[in-house]
C-alpha positions, -999 to 999 in steps of 0.1 A, spaced: 314 336 -695 309 326 -732 314 295 -752 343 299 -777 334 271 -800 302 265 -820 283 235 -806 293 203 -822 324 215 -840 350 187 -845 385 187 -859 399 153 -867 436 150 -873 451 138 -906 480 134 -900 479 135 -862 509 159 -857 493 187 -877 465 194 -852 490 216 -833 498 236 -863 461 240 -871 458 260 -839 479 288 -855 448 300 -874 423 295 -846 403 325 -832 415 348 -804 416 330 -770 387 339 -747 384 332 -710 356 307 -715 337 279 -698 344 244 -709 328 235 -742 311 204 -756 333 181 -777 321 168 -810 324 133 -798 296 115 -779 293 129 -744 289 110 -711 253 109 -699 261 129 -668 281 162 -671 311 158 -648 313 196 -643 279 195 -626 299 184 -595 319 216 -594 314 253 -587 334 279 -606 356 300 -582 365 336 -583 402 328 -579 403 320 -617 424 345 -637 438 354 -671 475 348 -670 485 362 -703 472 364 -739 465 328 -746 468 314 -711 441 312 -684 437 296 -650 403 281 -639 396 270 -604 366 249 -593 355 237 -558 335 205 -553 298 212 -545 289 205 -509 260 183 -520 283 161 -541 307 150 -513 307 112 -509 325 100 -478 345 133 -477 343 161 -451 359 189 -472 354 197 -509 381 188 -534 397 214 -557 399 212 -595 425 234 -612 428 238 -650 452 258 -671 444 262 -707 471 274 -731 469 286 -767 503 296 -781 486 308 -813 469 336 -793 500 351 -777 538 349 -773 538 318 -749 551 283 -751 548 249 -734 580 233 -724 596 208 -700 621 213 -672 640 190 -649 657 219 -631 694 221 -626 703 186 -639 684 154 -649 698 135 -620 692 161 -593 661 159 -571 640 191 -570 605 202 -563 584 217 -591 590 251 -575 627 246 -577 626 233 -612 605 264 -622 626 289 -604 623 313 -634 587 317 -623 568 309 -655 530 316 -659 521 281 -647 535 246 -643 527 211 -632 547 180 -622 552 155 -651 568 121 -657 571 93 -632 605 92 -615 622 75 -586 651 81 -562 680 60 -574 694 55 -540 731 45 -541 758 31 -518 776 65 -517 746 82 -501 736 101 -532 699 100 -540 698 108 -577 667 109 -598 659 83 -625 629 83 -648 605 53 -650 603 56 -688 608 78 -718 619 113 -710 639 139 -730 649 176 -726 662 197 -755 665 166 -777 686 146 -752 670 114 -740 672 110 -702 651 78 -698 641 51 -722 607 37 -730 591 7 -712 579 -26 -726 548 -44 -714 543 -82 -711 515 -106 -702 512 -143 -697 505 -148 -734 540 -136 -741 556 -166 -724 571 -197 -740 568 -233 -727 596 -226 -702 577 -197 -687 600 -170 -701 588 -139 -719 597 -140 -756 577 -111 -769 566 -77 -755 546 -47 -766 568 -17 -772 560 19 -767 544 39 -739 521 70 -738 541 102 -740 537 138 -748 561 155 -772 565 192 -766 578 209 -797 576 245 -808 552 253 -780 526 226 -789 521 191 -775 516 159 -794 503 129 -774 509 94 -788 526 60 -781 564 63 -784 593 40 -782 630 49 -779 661 32 -793 696 41 -780 728 26 -795 764 32 -787 788 32 -817 826 30 -819 844 43 -850 880 49 -861 875 86 -868 851 113 -855 817 108 -872 832 79 -892 814 46 -900 808 24 -871 833 -4 -864 810 -19 -837 777 -10 -821 755 -22 -792 721 -13 -778 720 6 -746 698 -6 -718 689 28 -702 700 63 -693 712 79 -661 705 52 -636 725 25 -617 730 -6 -639 716 -39 -627 683 -25 -613 655 -9 -632 625 4 -613 590 12 -624 588 -8 -656 608 -33 -677 629 -17 -704 634 -49 -724 628 -86 -723 658 -92 -701 643 -69 -675 609 -86 -677 625 -120 -672 645 -108 -642 617 -91 -622 618 -95 -584 596 -82 -556 617 -64 -531 604 -56 -496 618 -23 -483 596 -25 -451 568 -45 -436 543 -25 -456 563 -15 -487 573 -37 -516 584 -28 -551 592 -46 -583 628 -43 -593 642 -56 -626 676 -70 -616 691 -75 -651 727 -88 -644 741 -77 -678 736 -41 -688 752 -12 -706 740 21 -692 749 56 -706 751 88 -685 749 120 -705 759 156 -700 725 163 -683 734 140 -654 739 163 -624 757 141 -600 788 118 -602 783 84 -618 771 57 -593 795 32 -577 787 -5 -574 760 -11 -548 760 -34 -518 723 -36 -511 716 -73 -503 680 -69 -513 691 -60 -549 721 -81 -558 718 -73 -595 737 -40 -591 766 -54 -570 790 -62 -599 823 -43 -600 818 -37 -637 836 -12 -660 833 25 -666 844 47 -695 841 85 -697 845 105 -729 843 142 -736 822 162 -760 844 152 -790 838 115 -782 876 106 -782 884 75 -761 914 84 -741 922 51 -725 909 17 -714 877 15 -693 883 18 -656 877 -13 -634 861 8 -607 827 23 -613 815 56 -599 825 91 -589 830 105 -624 814 138 -636 799 138 -671 808 170 -690 783 189 -711 780 170 -744 800 141 -731 791 106 -720 800 79 -695 793 42 -700 789 17 -672 789 -20 -681 781 -50 -658 779 -86 -668 801 -108 -690 786 -97 -724 785 -60 -718 819 -58 -701 835 -78 -729 820 -56 -756 833 -25 -739 868 -40 -734 870 -52 -770 858 -20 -787 865 10 -764 901 13 -775 922 45 -770 922 67 -801 888 56 -813 857 76 -811 824 69 -792 790 81 -803 755 76 -788 728 74 -814 693 84 -802 660 75 -819 624 80 -808 596 65 -829 559 74 -828 543 40 -832 507 54 -833 476 48 -812 475 31 -778 474 -6 -784 438 -9 -771 425 24 -784 396 25 -809 403 38 -844 372 56 -856 388 67 -889 398 32 -899 432 46 -909 462 26 -897 488 50 -882 523 43 -896 554 46 -874 573 78 -878 605 92 -864 603 120 -839 628 148 -846 652 151 -817 667 186 -816 669 215 -791 631 222 -796 621 186 -784 610 177 -749 592 145 -740 573 135 -708 556 101 -704 534 80 -683 518 45 -683 481 55 -687 464 72 -716 430 88 -709 417 99 -743 426 92 -779 410 110 -808 382 120 -784 375 84 -773 378 75 -736 403 49 -724 386 19 -709 393 3 -675 407 33 -657 402 19 -622 437 26 -607 435 38 -571 461 29 -544 442 48 -517 406 35 -518 381 43 -491 345 31 -487 315 54 -481 321 52 -443 357 65 -447 374 32 -441 405 22 -461 397 -8 -483 416 -29 -508 429 -12 -539 404 -14 -568 431 -30 -589 426 -61 -569 399 -87 -572 375 -66 -552 350 -49 -574 345 -11 -568 314 -6 -547 289 23 -549 302 50 -526 339 40 -529 361 70 -534 398 75 -543 422 98 -524 450 96 -551 457 132 -562 458 135 -600 478 154 -626 470 152 -663 477 169 -696 455 171 -727 451 186 -761 417 200 -772 402 202 -807 419 236 -814 453 223 -804 453 240 -771 470 224 -741 452 216 -709 469 211 -675 445 195 -649 449 187 -612 425 173 -586 435 175 -550 421 181 -515 421 215 -498 452 237 -499 455 239 -461 444 205 -448 457 210 -412 486 193 -394 484 155 -394 492 136 -362 499 103 -380 505 90 -415 470 74 -416 455 107 -407 476 125 -433 464 100 -460 428 108 -451 435 146 -452 450 143 -487 425 138 -514 421 131 -551 400 113 -577 396 82 -598 415 84 -630 383 81 -650 370 113 -632 400 133 -646 394 117 -681 357 127 -681 366 163 -671 392 166 -698 367 152 -723 341 177 -712 366 205 -719 369 193 -754 402 173 -751 408 148 -780 440 134 -766 450 132 -730 473 112 -706 478 108 -669 510 122 -653 526 114 -620 501 119 -591 497 112 -554 523 132 -534 538 145 -566 507 164 -577 516 201 -579 503 231 -599 519 265 -596 504 296 -611 525 327 -610 547 309 -584 517 303 -561 507 268 -553 472 260 -564 470 224 -552 467 210 -517 499 195 -503 497 157 -506 531 145 -494 545 144 -458 578 144 -442 590 140 -406 610 169 -390 618 173 -353 596 143 -345 565 158 -361 548 153 -395 547 182 -419 532 187 -453 558 192 -480 563 195 -517 577 163 -532 608 163 -553 601 150 -588 618 141 -620 605 169 -643 578 195 -648 558 209 -677 552 247 -678 538 275 -699 563 303 -702 564 337 -719 581 341 -752 569 322 -782 590 299 -804 589 301 -842 573 272 -860 596 252 -884 
């Protein structure tokens, strides 16, 4: 194995988006070991914990799969070695591309394998998503934050608040906008902090000037309840902890006044009003309006929500609450035209990221066309080669004796010997503009669990900072965490390269299974032309 970059080489981006295009003139892709980044390296080499495995393979010109097993002497509290899988992709070295897929439709639940039924070279799970359980028994998929496919937004960006954002009455009055996301365009990724803005407009003629307009609260999910993150200040001020069981609670943002759009990507009928007493925010009868591809409004909004299919290119609107319902009633008049205006803005560096160049990044609009896919997450790992601080997130934390302990996000400080069993998936971009897919899981065949507690101990993973340090060691300059835990999946030539980390009950017994997720990122054959 040879090193494909001269020691100490660095490539800083100016502007940031052009790093991907710079890869078009890079040298031929070699099946090579990880290389040193030009940025300052950690004192300990994170790859010293891993042994290169013969299962590694060249997938195509410009695409290679690397597999590593944890060294036996490095196990801490574990009985079996973890597995590290890395796919490195260079579209400038062959006719390949990096794209996003949500399978059949944006609202349909599917596994990574189902979403990648065309059997690309390799793929991983991507954005955070949740099951939008409804009173009609349909379990559709909703994204936790910003997501787009072929230039169509399927989930809006989150906002983040803290106690310093509150007024004297204890209400949030300001918020930090934008979340870490990866734009996949023309086969190359661009990782930055993005925010979305969706607006519905009504005009007298097709594509005419707007008579009236109103911001949209979200895309493709039941109005009145947002999960995962707040989408605006109204959400933040209506957050409630909902107990789904004795051991499971979730924060739900029960905004009682919302206008939600469903687009042609939505794969199931629109949701009816819900009667879940735990979440009263979505119980309103509300209004619903469906328009076709031409945007022509055919009649007044229906007073019963749900059960409508959204045609390709068309939209459905659901309004709950006095203000949203009144706006729809006043402006959605037969004979007028309705249009949804989409915007995504790159607002620059993560809010707490260092800026080595001293250059302030100016907001810029992200082009939304058929070449544009977006996947997102809450956590950035690297920015311009600098590591993200405070990456201590672990929901399944064990001590050196193998005992489950408090999450390290609590007041308990992490102890020497603590280890994390959260499986991890991440994406990064190295100094040559190449894409890196990374997963860390337990063994591929962990055995059959007899209880959920035993299954949790069989599944395995890593602290987020471990993934960050490995990506940095492989020369990544930008990187972000993707959905992990039971969602973590890597397929290479349709073969699963990650241990199963999710369980289901069938015939009274527990079984390992592949979790259904919101979307996937993959490397496929057939390059796309640059603009």
